[in-house]
PDB file with SEQRES, HELIX, SHEET and CRYST1 records, atoms N, CA, C and O in Angstrom:
SEQRES   1 A   64  MET PHE GLU GLN ILE LEU VAL PRO SER LYS ASP ASN ALA          
SEQRES   2 A   64  THR ILE THR LEU PRO SER ASP LEU TYR GLY MET GLU VAL          
SEQRES   3 A   64  ARG VAL MET ALA VAL PRO LEU LYS SER THR LYS ARG ILE          
SEQRES   4 A   64  LYS LYS LYS MET LEU LEU PRO PRO HIS ILE ASN THR ASN          
SEQRES   5 A   64  LEU TRP LYS PHE ASN ARG GLU GLU ALA ASN GLU ARG              
HELIX    1 AA1 SER A   19  LEU A   21  5                                   3    
HELIX    2 AA2 LYS A   37  LYS A   42  1                                   6    
HELIX    3 AA3 ARG A   58  ASN A   62  1                                   5    
CRYST1    1.000    1.000    1.000  90.00  90.00  90.00 P 1           1          
ATOM      1  N   MET A   1       0.846  -1.182   0.000  1.00  0.00           N  
ATOM      2  CA  MET A   1       0.000   0.000   0.000  1.00  0.00           C  
ATOM      3  C   MET A   1       0.879   1.227   0.000  1.00  0.00           C  
ATOM      4  O   MET A   1       1.934   1.240   0.634  1.00  0.00           O  
ATOM      5  N   PHE A   2       0.462   2.242  -0.693  1.00  0.00           N  
ATOM      6  CA  PHE A   2       1.200   3.498  -0.793  1.00  0.00           C  
ATOM      7  C   PHE A   2       0.242   4.629  -0.488  1.00  0.00           C  
ATOM      8  O   PHE A   2      -0.852   4.685  -1.049  1.00  0.00           O  
ATOM      9  N   GLU A   3       0.636   5.522   0.389  1.00  0.00           N  
ATOM     10  CA  GLU A   3      -0.192   6.682   0.725  1.00  0.00           C  
ATOM     11  C   GLU A   3       0.684   7.916   0.692  1.00  0.00           C  
ATOM     12  O   GLU A   3       1.810   7.907   1.190  1.00  0.00           O  
ATOM     13  N   GLN A   4       0.162   8.974   0.105  1.00  0.00           N  
ATOM     14  CA  GLN A   4       0.893  10.228   0.032  1.00  0.00           C  
ATOM     15  C   GLN A   4      -0.083  11.359   0.298  1.00  0.00           C  
ATOM     16  O   GLN A   4      -1.142  11.422  -0.327  1.00  0.00           O  
ATOM     17  N   ILE A   5       0.257  12.250   1.216  1.00  0.00           N  
ATOM     18  CA  ILE A   5      -0.570  13.406   1.503  1.00  0.00           C  
ATOM     19  C   ILE A   5       0.119  14.611   0.879  1.00  0.00           C  
ATOM     20  O   ILE A   5       1.299  14.861   1.126  1.00  0.00           O  
ATOM     21  N   LEU A   6      -0.623  15.349   0.072  1.00  0.00           N  
ATOM     22  CA  LEU A   6      -0.050  16.518  -0.579  1.00  0.00           C  
ATOM     23  C   LEU A   6      -1.067  17.642  -0.625  1.00  0.00           C  
ATOM     24  O   LEU A   6      -2.269  17.423  -0.470  1.00  0.00           O  
ATOM     25  N   VAL A   7      -0.563  18.848  -0.840  1.00  0.00           N  
ATOM     26  CA  VAL A   7      -1.409  20.018  -1.007  1.00  0.00           C  
ATOM     27  C   VAL A   7      -1.138  20.556  -2.404  1.00  0.00           C  
ATOM     28  O   VAL A   7      -0.113  21.199  -2.627  1.00  0.00           O  
ATOM     29  N   PRO A   8      -2.046  20.303  -3.353  1.00  0.00           N  
ATOM     30  CA  PRO A   8      -1.823  20.775  -4.722  1.00  0.00           C  
ATOM     31  C   PRO A   8      -1.811  22.297  -4.766  1.00  0.00           C  
ATOM     32  O   PRO A   8      -2.627  22.956  -4.121  1.00  0.00           O  
ATOM     33  N   SER A   9      -0.881  22.840  -5.530  1.00  0.00           N  
ATOM     34  CA  SER A   9      -0.793  24.286  -5.641  1.00  0.00           C  
ATOM     35  C   SER A   9      -1.174  24.789  -7.030  1.00  0.00           C  
ATOM     36  O   SER A   9      -1.137  25.991  -7.291  1.00  0.00           O  
ATOM     37  N   LYS A  10      -1.534  23.885  -7.904  1.00  0.00           N  
ATOM     38  CA  LYS A  10      -1.914  24.247  -9.269  1.00  0.00           C  
ATOM     39  C   LYS A  10      -3.214  23.548  -9.627  1.00  0.00           C  
ATOM     40  O   LYS A  10      -3.724  22.729  -8.862  1.00  0.00           O  
ATOM     41  N   ASP A  11      -3.741  23.876 -10.788  1.00  0.00           N  
ATOM     42  CA  ASP A  11      -4.954  23.213 -11.269  1.00  0.00           C  
ATOM     43  C   ASP A  11      -4.706  21.752 -11.620  1.00  0.00           C  
ATOM     44  O   ASP A  11      -5.633  20.942 -11.629  1.00  0.00           O  
ATOM     45  N   ASN A  12      -3.460  21.421 -11.909  1.00  0.00           N  
ATOM     46  CA  ASN A  12      -3.114  20.063 -12.321  1.00  0.00           C  
ATOM     47  C   ASN A  12      -1.956  19.588 -11.451  1.00  0.00           C  
ATOM     48  O   ASN A  12      -0.895  20.212 -11.441  1.00  0.00           O  
ATOM     49  N   ALA A  13      -2.145  18.491 -10.720  1.00  0.00           N  
ATOM     50  CA  ALA A  13      -1.102  17.950  -9.853  1.00  0.00           C  
ATOM     51  C   ALA A  13      -0.697  16.562 -10.339  1.00  0.00           C  
ATOM     52  O   ALA A  13      -1.517  15.836 -10.901  1.00  0.00           O  
ATOM     53  N   THR A  14       0.549  16.195 -10.127  1.00  0.00           N  
ATOM     54  CA  THR A  14       1.062  14.897 -10.532  1.00  0.00           C  
ATOM     55  C   THR A  14       1.475  14.121  -9.295  1.00  0.00           C  
ATOM     56  O   THR A  14       2.153  14.654  -8.417  1.00  0.00           O  
ATOM     57  N   ILE A  15       1.069  12.870  -9.229  1.00  0.00           N  
ATOM     58  CA  ILE A  15       1.448  11.987  -8.126  1.00  0.00           C  
ATOM     59  C   ILE A  15       2.408  10.946  -8.687  1.00  0.00           C  
ATOM     60  O   ILE A  15       2.081  10.250  -9.648  1.00  0.00           O  
ATOM     61  N   THR A  16       3.582  10.840  -8.095  1.00  0.00           N  
ATOM     62  CA  THR A  16       4.576   9.869  -8.523  1.00  0.00           C  
ATOM     63  C   THR A  16       4.426   8.610  -7.683  1.00  0.00           C  
ATOM     64  O   THR A  16       4.486   8.666  -6.455  1.00  0.00           O  
ATOM     65  N   LEU A  17       4.232   7.478  -8.344  1.00  0.00           N  
ATOM     66  CA  LEU A  17       4.074   6.203  -7.657  1.00  0.00           C  
ATOM     67  C   LEU A  17       5.415   5.487  -7.540  1.00  0.00           C  
ATOM     68  O   LEU A  17       6.296   5.682  -8.378  1.00  0.00           O  
ATOM     69  N   PRO A  18       5.580   4.660  -6.509  1.00  0.00           N  
ATOM     70  CA  PRO A  18       6.806   3.874  -6.385  1.00  0.00           C  
ATOM     71  C   PRO A  18       6.945   2.887  -7.542  1.00  0.00           C  
ATOM     72  O   PRO A  18       5.949   2.438  -8.111  1.00  0.00           O  
ATOM     73  N   SER A  19       8.172   2.560  -7.879  1.00  0.00           N  
ATOM     74  CA  SER A  19       8.413   1.698  -9.041  1.00  0.00           C  
ATOM     75  C   SER A  19       7.866   0.284  -8.858  1.00  0.00           C  
ATOM     76  O   SER A  19       7.604  -0.403  -9.845  1.00  0.00           O  
ATOM     77  N   ASP A  20       7.689  -0.166  -7.609  1.00  0.00           N  
ATOM     78  CA  ASP A  20       7.151  -1.522  -7.420  1.00  0.00           C  
ATOM     79  C   ASP A  20       5.667  -1.609  -7.790  1.00  0.00           C  
ATOM     80  O   ASP A  20       5.120  -2.709  -7.857  1.00  0.00           O  
ATOM     81  N   LEU A  21       5.015  -0.484  -8.027  1.00  0.00           N  
ATOM     82  CA  LEU A  21       3.613  -0.494  -8.453  1.00  0.00           C  
ATOM     83  C   LEU A  21       3.464  -0.413  -9.973  1.00  0.00           C  
ATOM     84  O   LEU A  21       2.351  -0.523 -10.488  1.00  0.00           O  
ATOM     85  N   TYR A  22       4.560  -0.224 -10.690  1.00  0.00           N  
ATOM     86  CA  TYR A  22       4.500  -0.141 -12.147  1.00  0.00           C  
ATOM     87  C   TYR A  22       3.978  -1.453 -12.717  1.00  0.00           C  
ATOM     88  O   TYR A  22       4.398  -2.529 -12.291  1.00  0.00           O  
ATOM     89  N   GLY A  23       3.072  -1.368 -13.670  1.00  0.00           N  
ATOM     90  CA  GLY A  23       2.525  -2.540 -14.327  1.00  0.00           C  
ATOM     91  C   GLY A  23       1.394  -3.202 -13.550  1.00  0.00           C  
ATOM     92  O   GLY A  23       0.820  -4.191 -14.007  1.00  0.00           O  
ATOM     93  N   MET A  24       1.072  -2.662 -12.377  1.00  0.00           N  
ATOM     94  CA  MET A  24      -0.002  -3.240 -11.572  1.00  0.00           C  
ATOM     95  C   MET A  24      -1.261  -2.388 -11.707  1.00  0.00           C  
ATOM     96  O   MET A  24      -1.194  -1.199 -12.019  1.00  0.00           O  
ATOM     97  N   GLU A  25      -2.386  -3.006 -11.471  1.00  0.00           N  
ATOM     98  CA  GLU A  25      -3.644  -2.273 -11.433  1.00  0.00           C  
ATOM     99  C   GLU A  25      -3.742  -1.606 -10.051  1.00  0.00           C  
ATOM    100  O   GLU A  25      -3.671  -2.282  -9.025  1.00  0.00           O  
ATOM    101  N   VAL A  26      -3.902  -0.285 -10.035  1.00  0.00           N  
ATOM    102  CA  VAL A  26      -3.952   0.464  -8.772  1.00  0.00           C  
ATOM    103  C   VAL A  26      -5.192   1.341  -8.738  1.00  0.00           C  
ATOM    104  O   VAL A  26      -5.745   1.688  -9.782  1.00  0.00           O  
ATOM    105  N   ARG A  27      -5.620   1.694  -7.555  1.00  0.00           N  
ATOM    106  CA  ARG A  27      -6.736   2.623  -7.374  1.00  0.00           C  
ATOM    107  C   ARG A  27      -6.159   3.904  -6.783  1.00  0.00           C  
ATOM    108  O   ARG A  27      -5.442   3.872  -5.783  1.00  0.00           O  
ATOM    109  N   VAL A  28      -6.479   5.021  -7.409  1.00  0.00           N  
ATOM    110  CA  VAL A  28      -6.024   6.318  -6.928  1.00  0.00           C  
ATOM    111  C   VAL A  28      -7.250   7.089  -6.453  1.00  0.00           C  
ATOM    112  O   VAL A  28      -8.211   7.264  -7.202  1.00  0.00           O  
ATOM    113  N   MET A  29      -7.210   7.547  -5.207  1.00  0.00           N  
ATOM    114  CA  MET A  29      -8.338   8.281  -4.633  1.00  0.00           C  
ATOM    115  C   MET A  29      -7.834   9.630  -4.129  1.00  0.00           C  
ATOM    116  O   MET A  29      -6.739   9.723  -3.574  1.00  0.00           O  
ATOM    117  N   ALA A  30      -8.625  10.660  -4.323  1.00  0.00           N  
ATOM    118  CA  ALA A  30      -8.309  11.982  -3.787  1.00  0.00           C  
ATOM    119  C   ALA A  30      -9.427  12.366  -2.821  1.00  0.00           C  
ATOM    120  O   ALA A  30     -10.563  12.605  -3.231  1.00  0.00           O  
ATOM    121  N   VAL A  31      -9.089  12.420  -1.540  1.00  0.00           N  
ATOM    122  CA  VAL A  31     -10.067  12.719  -0.505  1.00  0.00           C  
ATOM    123  C   VAL A  31      -9.544  13.887   0.311  1.00  0.00           C  
ATOM    124  O   VAL A  31      -8.444  13.797   0.855  1.00  0.00           O  
ATOM    125  N   PRO A  32     -10.292  14.986   0.418  1.00  0.00           N  
ATOM    126  CA  PRO A  32      -9.810  16.107   1.223  1.00  0.00           C  
ATOM    127  C   PRO A  32      -9.788  15.729   2.702  1.00  0.00           C  
ATOM    128  O   PRO A  32     -10.725  15.113   3.212  1.00  0.00           O  
ATOM    129  N   LEU A  33      -8.715  16.103   3.376  1.00  0.00           N  
ATOM    130  CA  LEU A  33      -8.568  15.808   4.794  1.00  0.00           C  
ATOM    131  C   LEU A  33      -9.089  16.969   5.620  1.00  0.00           C  
ATOM    132  O   LEU A  33      -8.964  18.129   5.227  1.00  0.00           O  
ATOM    133  N   LYS A  34      -9.666  16.655   6.753  1.00  0.00           N  
ATOM    134  CA  LYS A  34     -10.063  17.692   7.697  1.00  0.00           C  
ATOM    135  C   LYS A  34      -8.869  17.933   8.600  1.00  0.00           C  
ATOM    136  O   LYS A  34      -8.749  17.334   9.669  1.00  0.00           O  
ATOM    137  N   SER A  35      -8.001  18.804   8.161  1.00  0.00           N  
ATOM    138  CA  SER A  35      -6.753  19.045   8.874  1.00  0.00           C  
ATOM    139  C   SER A  35      -6.972  19.953  10.065  1.00  0.00           C  
ATOM    140  O   SER A  35      -7.573  21.021   9.943  1.00  0.00           O  
ATOM    141  N   THR A  36      -6.479  19.524  11.221  1.00  0.00           N  
ATOM    142  CA  THR A  36      -6.547  20.354  12.418  1.00  0.00           C  
ATOM    143  C   THR A  36      -5.274  21.166  12.583  1.00  0.00           C  
ATOM    144  O   THR A  36      -5.214  22.049  13.438  1.00  0.00           O  
ATOM    145  N   LYS A  37      -4.253  20.883  11.776  1.00  0.00           N  
ATOM    146  CA  LYS A  37      -3.001  21.619  11.893  1.00  0.00           C  
ATOM    147  C   LYS A  37      -3.201  23.094  11.599  1.00  0.00           C  
ATOM    148  O   LYS A  37      -2.683  23.944  12.324  1.00  0.00           O  
ATOM    149  N   ARG A  38      -3.932  23.407  10.563  1.00  0.00           N  
ATOM    150  CA  ARG A  38      -4.161  24.807  10.213  1.00  0.00           C  
ATOM    151  C   ARG A  38      -4.985  25.517  11.276  1.00  0.00           C  
ATOM    152  O   ARG A  38      -4.740  26.686  11.574  1.00  0.00           O  
ATOM    153  N   ILE A  39      -5.950  24.826  11.844  1.00  0.00           N  
ATOM    154  CA  ILE A  39      -6.784  25.433  12.884  1.00  0.00           C  
ATOM    155  C   ILE A  39      -5.945  25.724  14.121  1.00  0.00           C  
ATOM    156  O   ILE A  39      -6.097  26.780  14.734  1.00  0.00           O  
ATOM    157  N   LYS A  40      -5.067  24.806  14.495  1.00  0.00           N  
ATOM    158  CA  LYS A  40      -4.229  25.012  15.666  1.00  0.00           C  
ATOM    159  C   LYS A  40      -3.274  26.178  15.469  1.00  0.00           C  
ATOM    160  O   LYS A  40      -3.023  26.928  16.412  1.00  0.00           O  
ATOM    161  N   LYS A  41      -2.739  26.350  14.273  1.00  0.00           N  
ATOM    162  CA  LYS A  41      -1.825  27.449  14.020  1.00  0.00           C  
ATOM    163  C   LYS A  41      -2.538  28.792  14.128  1.00  0.00           C  
ATOM    164  O   LYS A  41      -1.975  29.755  14.648  1.00  0.00           O  
ATOM    165  N   LYS A  42      -3.758  28.859  13.645  1.00  0.00           N  
ATOM    166  CA  LYS A  42      -4.488  30.117  13.658  1.00  0.00           C  
ATOM    167  C   LYS A  42      -5.054  30.439  15.035  1.00  0.00           C  
ATOM    168  O   LYS A  42      -5.185  31.610  15.393  1.00  0.00           O  
ATOM    169  N   MET A  43      -5.389  29.414  15.806  1.00  0.00           N  
ATOM    170  CA  MET A  43      -6.140  29.637  17.026  1.00  0.00           C  
ATOM    171  C   MET A  43      -5.498  28.869  18.176  1.00  0.00           C  
ATOM    172  O   MET A  43      -5.976  27.799  18.553  1.00  0.00           O  
ATOM    173  N   LEU A  44      -4.415  29.412  18.736  1.00  0.00           N  
ATOM    174  CA  LEU A  44      -3.737  28.743  19.829  1.00  0.00           C  
ATOM    175  C   LEU A  44      -4.513  28.862  21.130  1.00  0.00           C  
ATOM    176  O   LEU A  44      -4.508  27.933  21.938  1.00  0.00           O  
ATOM    177  N   LEU A  45      -5.172  29.974  21.341  1.00  0.00           N  
ATOM    178  CA  LEU A  45      -5.976  30.201  22.537  1.00  0.00           C  
ATOM    179  C   LEU A  45      -7.397  30.549  22.111  1.00  0.00           C  
ATOM    180  O   LEU A  45      -7.607  31.090  21.025  1.00  0.00           O  
ATOM    181  N   PRO A  46      -8.359  30.244  22.948  1.00  0.00           N  
ATOM    182  CA  PRO A  46      -9.722  30.662  22.611  1.00  0.00           C  
ATOM    183  C   PRO A  46      -9.773  32.185  22.436  1.00  0.00           C  
ATOM    184  O   PRO A  46      -9.053  32.902  23.131  1.00  0.00           O  
ATOM    185  N   PRO A  47     -10.591  32.680  21.542  1.00  0.00           N  
ATOM    186  CA  PRO A  47     -10.582  34.112  21.207  1.00  0.00           C  
ATOM    187  C   PRO A  47     -11.027  35.021  22.353  1.00  0.00           C  
ATOM    188  O   PRO A  47     -10.793  36.228  22.286  1.00  0.00           O  
ATOM    189  N   HIS A  48     -11.652  34.494  23.388  1.00  0.00           N  
ATOM    190  CA  HIS A  48     -12.144  35.353  24.454  1.00  0.00           C  
ATOM    191  C   HIS A  48     -11.102  35.618  25.543  1.00  0.00           C  
ATOM    192  O   HIS A  48     -11.394  36.340  26.496  1.00  0.00           O  
ATOM    193  N   ILE A  49      -9.900  35.056  25.430  1.00  0.00           N  
ATOM    194  CA  ILE A  49      -8.855  35.291  26.426  1.00  0.00           C  
ATOM    195  C   ILE A  49      -8.020  36.491  25.987  1.00  0.00           C  
ATOM    196  O   ILE A  49      -7.488  36.517  24.877  1.00  0.00           O  
ATOM    197  N   ASN A  50      -7.912  37.479  26.868  1.00  0.00           N  
ATOM    198  CA  ASN A  50      -7.128  38.675  26.582  1.00  0.00           C  
ATOM    199  C   ASN A  50      -5.720  38.470  27.131  1.00  0.00           C  
ATOM    200  O   ASN A  50      -5.542  38.364  28.345  1.00  0.00           O  
ATOM    201  N   THR A  51      -4.728  38.414  26.262  1.00  0.00           N  
ATOM    202  CA  THR A  51      -3.342  38.188  26.679  1.00  0.00           C  
ATOM    203  C   THR A  51      -2.547  39.483  26.757  1.00  0.00           C  
ATOM    204  O   THR A  51      -1.342  39.440  27.005  1.00  0.00           O  
ATOM    205  N   ASN A  52      -3.171  40.614  26.557  1.00  0.00           N  
ATOM    206  CA  ASN A  52      -2.460  41.887  26.573  1.00  0.00           C  
ATOM    207  C   ASN A  52      -1.864  42.212  27.939  1.00  0.00           C  
ATOM    208  O   ASN A  52      -0.858  42.919  28.009  1.00  0.00           O  
ATOM    209  N   LEU A  53      -2.444  41.727  29.005  1.00  0.00           N  
ATOM    210  CA  LEU A  53      -1.965  42.047  30.346  1.00  0.00           C  
ATOM    211  C   LEU A  53      -0.940  41.026  30.860  1.00  0.00           C  
ATOM    212  O   LEU A  53      -0.391  41.217  31.946  1.00  0.00           O  
ATOM    213  N   TRP A  54      -0.675  39.970  30.125  1.00  0.00           N  
ATOM    214  CA  TRP A  54       0.290  38.972  30.554  1.00  0.00           C  
ATOM    215  C   TRP A  54       1.696  39.550  30.426  1.00  0.00           C  
ATOM    216  O   TRP A  54       1.991  40.273  29.474  1.00  0.00           O  
ATOM    217  N   LYS A  55       2.565  39.228  31.389  1.00  0.00           N  
ATOM    218  CA  LYS A  55       3.943  39.707  31.354  1.00  0.00           C  
ATOM    219  C   LYS A  55       4.867  38.495  31.290  1.00  0.00           C  
ATOM    220  O   LYS A  55       4.583  37.452  31.880  1.00  0.00           O  
ATOM    221  N   PHE A  56       5.970  38.646  30.571  1.00  0.00           N  
ATOM    222  CA  PHE A  56       6.945  37.576  30.410  1.00  0.00           C  
ATOM    223  C   PHE A  56       8.254  38.034  31.005  1.00  0.00           C  
ATOM    224  O   PHE A  56       8.812  39.045  30.579  1.00  0.00           O  
ATOM    225  N   ASN A  57       8.758  37.294  31.997  1.00  0.00           N  
ATOM    226  CA  ASN A  57      10.026  37.594  32.624  1.00  0.00           C  
ATOM    227  C   ASN A  57      11.056  36.593  32.095  1.00  0.00           C  
ATOM    228  O   ASN A  57      11.076  35.436  32.515  1.00  0.00           O  
ATOM    229  N   ARG A  58      11.896  37.039  31.188  1.00  0.00           N  
ATOM    230  CA  ARG A  58      12.869  36.160  30.554  1.00  0.00           C  
ATOM    231  C   ARG A  58      13.855  35.582  31.566  1.00  0.00           C  
ATOM    232  O   ARG A  58      14.223  34.412  31.464  1.00  0.00           O  
ATOM    233  N   GLU A  59      14.291  36.384  32.542  1.00  0.00           N  
ATOM    234  CA  GLU A  59      15.231  35.906  33.551  1.00  0.00           C  
ATOM    235  C   GLU A  59      14.618  34.780  34.370  1.00  0.00           C  
ATOM    236  O   GLU A  59      15.271  33.772  34.640  1.00  0.00           O  
ATOM    237  N   GLU A  60      13.371  34.955  34.760  1.00  0.00           N  
ATOM    238  CA  GLU A  60      12.690  33.938  35.549  1.00  0.00           C  
ATOM    239  C   GLU A  60      12.483  32.658  34.734  1.00  0.00           C  
ATOM    240  O   GLU A  60      12.581  31.554  35.270  1.00  0.00           O  
ATOM    241  N   ALA A  61      12.200  32.810  33.460  1.00  0.00           N  
ATOM    242  CA  ALA A  61      11.980  31.648  32.595  1.00  0.00           C  
ATOM    243  C   ALA A  61      13.262  30.847  32.398  1.00  0.00           C  
ATOM    244  O   ALA A  61      13.207  29.628  32.234  1.00  0.00           O  
ATOM    245  N   ASN A  62      14.420  31.517  32.411  1.00  0.00           N  
ATOM    246  CA  ASN A  62      15.689  30.842  32.173  1.00  0.00           C  
ATOM    247  C   ASN A  62      16.366  30.353  33.448  1.00  0.00           C  
ATOM    248  O   ASN A  62      17.434  29.747  33.365  1.00  0.00           O  
ATOM    249  N   GLU A  63      15.793  30.589  34.615  1.00  0.00           N  
ATOM    250  CA  GLU A  63      16.372  30.111  35.875  1.00  0.00           C  
ATOM    251  C   GLU A  63      16.344  28.603  35.936  1.00  0.00           C  
ATOM    252  O   GLU A  63      15.420  27.965  35.430  1.00  0.00           O  
ATOM    253  N   ARG A  64      17.366  28.033  36.562  1.00  0.00           N  
ATOM    254  CA  ARG A  64      17.408  26.573  36.722  1.00  0.00           C  
ATOM    255  C   ARG A  64      17.488  26.207  38.163  1.00  0.00           C  
ATOM    256  O   ARG A  64      17.532  25.024  38.498  1.00  0.00           O  
TER     257      ARG A  64                                                      
END                                                                             
């Protein structure tokens, strides 16, 4: 079995199959994934949390 996840950037995309599949009958399926990676990048914290008042002490963070 061969699986490849890609994000096409053009109207026409090419999928390269491994050479051990050459000459065999194969099924190619394109199914959009419900990716949570993009959602996590955009929304690290719930939108109702105000982080403007949070302070970061670099010295305290680097203490051992």
